[in-house]
Every structure is written in C-alpha cells, then in structure tokens.
C-alpha positions in Angstrom: 149.0 16.4 214.6 149.3 19.2 217.2 151.9 21.9 216.1 154.7 23.0 218.3 155.8 26.6 218.8 159.0 27.8 217.9 160.5 31.5 217.2 163.7 30.3 215.3 165.7 31.8 212.5 166.4 29.9 209.3 168.6 31.2 206.8 169.6 30.3 203.1 166.6 27.9 202.2 166.6 27.1 198.5 164.1 29.1 196.3 162.4 26.4 193.7 161.3 26.9 190.3 158.0 27.7 189.4 157.9 24.4 187.2 158.9 22.2 190.1 156.1 24.0 192.2 153.4 22.9 189.3 154.8 19.5 189.0 154.3 18.6 192.6 150.6 19.7 192.5 150.3 17.5 189.3 151.8 14.5 190.7 149.2 14.6 193.6 146.5 15.7 190.7 144.7 12.1 190.9 144.3 12.4 194.5 144.1 15.8 195.6 141.2 18.1 194.2 143.6 21.3 194.6 145.3 20.9 191.5 142.6 21.5 189.2 142.6 24.9 190.7 146.2 25.4 188.7 145.6 24.9 184.9 148.5 27.1 184.0 150.8 25.0 186.1 149.3 21.8 184.7 150.0 23.3 181.0 153.7 24.1 182.2 154.2 20.8 183.3 152.9 19.2 180.3 155.3 21.3 178.6 158.6 20.1 180.6 157.1 16.4 180.4 156.9 16.5 176.7 159.8 18.9 175.6 162.5 18.7 178.4 165.8 16.8 177.3 166.2 15.4 180.8 164.3 13.0 182.7 161.9 14.5 185.1 163.2 14.2 189.0 161.8 11.4 191.1 158.5 12.3 192.8 159.9 13.2 196.2 162.3 16.0 194.6 159.2 17.4 193.0 157.1 17.4 195.8 159.6 19.1 197.7 160.0 21.6 194.9 156.3 22.2 194.9 156.4 22.9 198.4 159.4 25.2 198.4 157.7 27.1 195.1 154.6 27.3 197.3 155.9 29.0 200.4 158.1 31.2 198.3 155.2 32.6 196.4 153.2 33.1 199.8 156.2 35.9 200.8 157.0 35.0 204.4 160.4 34.6 205.0 159.7 32.6 208.2 156.8 30.4 206.8 159.2 27.6 205.4 159.6 24.1 204.6 162.0 21.9 206.3 162.9 18.6 204.7 163.3 15.6 207.0 167.0 15.4 207.6 167.2 19.1 208.6 163.8 18.7 210.6 165.5 16.0 212.7 168.7 18.0 213.6 166.8 20.8 214.6 164.6 18.8 216.9 167.7 17.3 218.2 169.1 21.0 219.0 166.1 22.0 220.6 165.7 19.0 222.8 169.0 19.5 224.3 169.8 15.7 223.4 169.5 13.2 220.8 169.6 9.4 220.6 173.1 8.5 219.4 176.3 6.7 219.6 178.7 9.6 220.9 181.0 10.5 218.1 182.2 13.1 216.3 182.2 13.1 212.5 184.8 14.4 210.3 186.1 14.4 206.6 189.3 13.1 205.3 191.3 14.3 202.0 189.0 12.2 199.8 185.8 13.4 201.4 185.5 10.0 203.1 183.6 10.1 206.9 186.0 9.7 209.7 184.6 8.8 213.3 186.0 10.0 216.4 184.4 8.5 219.6 183.7 10.7 222.5 185.5 9.2 225.7 183.5 6.8 227.6 180.6 7.0 224.9 178.8 3.9 223.3 180.8 3.9 220.1 184.5 4.2 222.3 183.0 1.3 224.3 182.1 -0.8 221.3 185.6 -0.4 220.2 185.6 2.2 217.7 188.7 4.2 217.4 189.7 7.9 216.3 190.4 7.7 212.5 187.7 4.7 211.5 186.6 5.6 208.3 182.8 4.9 207.7 181.9 3.2 204.9 178.1 1.7 205.9 175.3 2.7 208.2 172.9 -0.4 208.4 172.2 -1.4 204.9 173.2 2.0 203.5 176.6 2.9 201.7 178.4 5.9 202.7 180.6 7.4 199.9 182.6 10.9 199.6 179.6 12.5 197.9 177.1 11.6 201.1 176.0 14.6 202.8 177.6 15.0 206.5 173.6 15.8 207.8 172.4 12.7 205.9 175.2 10.8 208.0 174.3 12.2 211.0 170.6 11.5 210.9 171.2 8.0 209.8 173.4 7.2 212.8 171.0 8.9 215.3 167.6 7.2 216.2 165.6 6.3 219.1 167.3 5.9 222.4 167.8 2.2 223.0 167.5 0.8 219.2 170.9 -0.4 217.9 172.5 0.7 214.7 175.0 -1.1 212.8 178.2 0.3 211.6 181.0 -0.6 208.9 184.3 0.8 209.1 187.7 0.3 207.5 190.7 0.8 210.1 193.8 2.2 208.9 196.7 1.7 208.4 195.8 -1.8 207.2 192.2 -0.8 206.3 191.0 -3.7 207.7 186.9 -3.7 207.5 185.2 -4.2 210.7 181.4 -4.1 211.8 180.1 -2.8 215.1 176.5 -2.8 216.5 176.0 0.0 219.0 173.1 0.5 221.0 172.0 4.2 220.9 172.1 6.1 224.3 170.9 9.7 225.1 173.7 12.1 224.2 173.6 15.6 225.4 173.7 18.5 223.4 174.8 21.4 225.7 173.3 24.9 224.7 175.4 26.8 226.9 179.2 26.8 227.4 180.7 28.9 230.3 184.2 30.3 231.6 186.3 32.7 233.7 187.4 35.7 232.1 191.2 35.9 232.1 191.0 39.5 232.1 189.7 39.3 235.5 188.6 36.2 237.4 185.7 37.9 238.9 183.9 37.8 235.9 182.0 34.6 234.9 181.0 34.7 230.8 178.1 32.3 230.0 177.8 31.8 226.3 174.0 30.9 225.3 174.2 29.4 222.0 170.5 28.1 221.4 167.3 28.5 223.4 166.6 24.9 224.2 164.5 22.9 226.3 167.6 22.3 228.7 169.4 25.9 228.7 167.4 27.0 231.8 168.7 24.3 234.0 171.9 24.6 232.1 172.2 28.7 233.1 171.8 27.9 236.8 174.5 24.9 236.5 176.7 27.9 235.0 176.0 30.4 237.5 176.8 27.9 240.3 180.0 26.4 238.9 180.9 30.1 237.9 180.3 31.1 241.5 182.4 28.2 243.1 185.6 29.5 241.1 185.4 32.7 242.3 183.2 34.6 239.8 181.1 37.6 241.4 179.7 39.4 238.2 178.3 37.8 235.1 177.9 38.3 231.4 175.0 36.4 229.7 176.4 36.3 226.0 173.4 36.0 223.3 176.0 36.9 220.4 174.7 34.7 217.3 171.8 33.2 219.2 169.1 33.0 216.7 166.7 31.7 219.2 164.6 28.6 219.8 161.8 27.7 222.1 159.4 30.8 223.1 158.5 29.4 226.3 162.1 28.7 227.1 163.2 32.0 226.8 160.5 33.5 229.0 161.6 30.9 231.5 165.1 32.0 231.4 163.8 35.6 231.8 162.1 34.7 234.9 165.6 33.6 236.3 166.6 37.0 236.6 163.6 38.7 237.1 161.5 39.8 240.5 158.1 40.7 239.0 156.8 42.3 236.1 155.5 41.6 232.4 157.9 39.5 230.1 156.5 39.6 226.7 152.9 39.7 225.3 151.7 37.7 222.0 148.9 37.7 219.8 147.4 35.1 217.3 145.2 36.2 214.5 141.9 36.8 215.8 142.7 36.0 219.5 143.0 38.2 222.5 146.7 39.1 223.7 148.1 36.9 226.2 150.7 38.1 228.8 153.6 36.0 230.1 154.6 37.4 233.3 157.0 36.7 236.6 155.3 34.9 239.2 157.6 34.9 241.8 161.2 36.4 242.3 163.7 34.3 240.3 167.0 32.5 241.9 169.4 35.0 240.0 167.9 38.3 240.7 170.7 39.6 242.6 173.7 38.7 240.6 175.3 41.5 238.6 174.8 41.2 235.1 175.0 42.3 231.4 174.0 40.9 228.2 176.1 40.6 225.0 173.8 40.9 221.6 174.5 41.3 218.0 172.7 41.5 214.5 172.4 37.9 214.5 170.6 37.7 218.0 167.1 36.8 216.8 163.9 35.6 218.0 163.6 34.0 221.6 167.3 35.4 222.4 165.6 39.0 221.6 162.6 38.1 224.2 165.1 37.4 226.9 167.4 40.4 226.0 164.5 42.5 225.8 162.7 41.7 228.8 166.0 42.3 230.9 166.6 45.6 229.4 162.8 46.7 229.5 162.8 46.2 233.3 166.3 47.8 233.9 167.4 44.3 235.3 170.5 44.2 233.0 172.0 46.7 230.5 172.5 45.6 226.7 175.9 45.7 225.2 176.5 45.5 221.6 174.6 45.8 218.1 171.1 46.3 217.3 169.6 42.7 217.0 167.9 41.0 214.3 164.5 41.6 214.8 162.2 38.7 214.6 159.0 39.4 216.5 156.7 36.3 215.1 155.8 32.8 216.2 155.7 29.9 214.1 153.8 26.7 214.4 155.4 23.8 213.4 153.4 20.9 211.5 155.2 17.5 211.1 154.3 15.6 208.0 154.2 12.3 207.1 157.7 11.6 205.9 159.4 13.5 209.0 159.6 16.8 207.2 157.7 19.6 208.6 156.0 23.3 207.6 156.6 26.4 209.9 154.0 28.4 209.8 154.0 32.3 211.0 150.8 32.2 213.0 151.4 35.1 215.9 153.2 38.2 216.8 155.0 39.3 220.1 156.5 42.3 221.9 158.1 43.3 224.9 156.2 45.6 226.8 158.2 48.9 227.6 160.9 49.3 225.2 161.3 52.6 223.3 160.5 50.8 220.1 159.4 47.4 218.8 161.9 44.9 218.1 160.1 44.0 214.8 161.3 47.5 213.9 165.1 47.5 213.3 165.6 45.0 216.3 166.5 45.6 220.2 168.5 48.7 220.3 171.5 48.3 223.1 172.2 50.6 225.7 175.9 50.5 225.2 177.1 50.4 221.3 180.0 48.5 220.4 181.9 48.5 217.2 184.3 45.8 216.1 186.0 48.3 213.6 189.9 48.0 214.2 189.4 46.4 217.6 191.9 44.4 219.5 190.4 41.5 221.5 186.9 41.2 222.6 185.5 44.9 222.6 182.0 43.4 224.0 183.7 41.9 226.9 186.2 44.9 227.5 182.7 46.9 227.7 181.4 44.6 230.0 184.6 44.7 232.1 184.2 48.5 232.5 180.6 48.9 233.1 180.5 45.7 235.7 184.1 45.9 237.1 185.3 49.7 236.4 188.0 48.6 234.2 189.7 51.3 232.2 
C-alpha cells in the first residue's frame, strides 16, 4: 500500500464519542491484540452493551466511530479518517475526471433525486431527459432520505463499465430502465472569463489544485489572449489546496528560476523544489487573489510567486496550512490522512504556518460594492482609479 501525498483542507468532520472509540477496538479484539491494551474501554463497552436501552450500531458504524475517536484523541486536525463515499468523490476531484454517465443530480420538493443529463453525454445519448426521477441504481433503491453523495458515488464507477438506472418520467410517471456505459467525465478545476470592467483583464479562477490544473491554466491563458486579454488575475480565493506536486508545477509556469518550497519529513533531510527552466508564462503581467480560505497547495503557489517578486498578492491573510498528509487507502475504500511532513516557502517575511500568507495589498469587503479584489487588480495592473 503506497501512500499518496496530499495537502488538502477538510473541515467539519464529526467528532466521535469515546464509547464508540472503545467499541471499535472490541469488535476487533478477537483478531487484534491491541484491544488488550485498553481495559477501560473494554469495561465501558461492556456497560454499554449490557445496559443501553437501544441496540448497538452495526459493526461498520462502530468501527468508523472508533477510528474517528482515535484520531480525535491524537489531536492533529489534519490527521483524519475519510469514509468510502467521501474518499471516492475527493479522489475524483483531485484526478480531474471520473467514470460516470454525464448528468447533474438535483433534489425535488419532496427530496427525491432528479437527473439533468449533460448535452451529448452518455446519459443523454441513452435517452434520459431533464426531470427524470431516479428510483434505483443497479439493485439499490433510491429514496428521499438517501444522501446525495451516496447516490453520486453509486452512479460513478470504472470507465467502460455499465450502470443500470431506473427512473420514473413525469408527467405520467412512466417507469423506465436505462443501462449506460460509463465514460470519462472531466471535472474542470479552472474557469476563466474576460473582466467586463476592462476587456484587457483575463481572470483565471482555480478552484482546486488537481492533476489537470496545470494544463487547464495554460489553456485558459491561451484562450483569454485570443480574446484580447493582456493582463491576468490568478484567483485562488477559497481554493483549499490539493496535490503538492501540482502546486509546485503551476508555480513553475510563471517563474524563471529559484526555489519554490522546501519540505521535511520526520528524521529526514530537507528536500527542495526548484525551477529547472523558465516557464511558458513568465512574461505575462499577473496578480494573485487570496482570502482566508486559500490554503495548502494554493498557499504554496501564491507564496512562491510572492517570495520571488513575480506577482503581488491581493486580498487577506490566507489559512496557514503548512503540512503534508500521506493518504493510506483502507480495505473498504475509506482512507486515513496522516500528517507526515512540514513545508515552507523560502524568502517570505514570516512562515505561512504562523498566521498565513500576508498580502501585499490588503482588501476589505466591508461595505464594498462589486468585487473589491478585482477592483484592486484593475488599479495595480491597468492603472484604473
């Protein structure tokens, strides 16, 4: 099992109860000697088992509760357990594509799942229509209480394999079945547009640092140039990170030389990431937008450009996440993210881990009309008042 290296922010994971933590160990007690090291938990589980009014959860829920509780006790917010559905969807986001049918899912007034096929996608070609109500995926019944993420994960799967969907179609609510071969569906990490206030300004919004992001940014610059843009904004607001190596590769697009970041694992020598040759976008006029939700690999990118004087940073201080997680896949499709290393950007006035990246131009949104971040970019790049 080879761990992958991610530096990605996850918020709002549930904190599990200590009883569930203990129960999980006891479920494995007959096969794993570590349970014997926790006699108080064994006692607590016995009390729960013998005296609780309600039945105990099924073993998977107890085991997941155990893992959540164990990692909560460890005390590192970035060392965390990701259950199978969330792990699959996050992996899709970071890979920049998934095996799917090409349809958006929505919810009707009663909570039922509604399909909206993409034009020319597999679902549309198979005959699905906007508004078809999904009631079954393969042998799994879909009801109003079924979580959307679970439905999405059930429909997605290996490219080239088939999935069978059962729907009812309004207004007659005719029941219909479709078997659809999954295809590679892109998940763009970058969007872009010409700024309406000045057509010379091209705005590139990077939502996540994924495997496809480097190429997407180059495509964005090329398209914006063809449409008349001469100056560019790299918008990293609310970008919570992604793949470390890709964040470094994106920085290399804009830099001629120099050191991007350094990292160190426990007990290991410091490793440096440098610019080997000038990137293809070293000459374009550029500013970078950040806010308090800019984190991790996005902070690497913004920090490297700031430290080398390549582009001014506009916005607020960033999140301040300077750690690397190794991702270990577990047998059931879940995973554990373990903080294993620290990184830093040489040349910054203060470490990113101490209060985040500090902007060159501070922006306040209080009482602002429009987008004050873009207004600041227009002033700096194009001299607008």
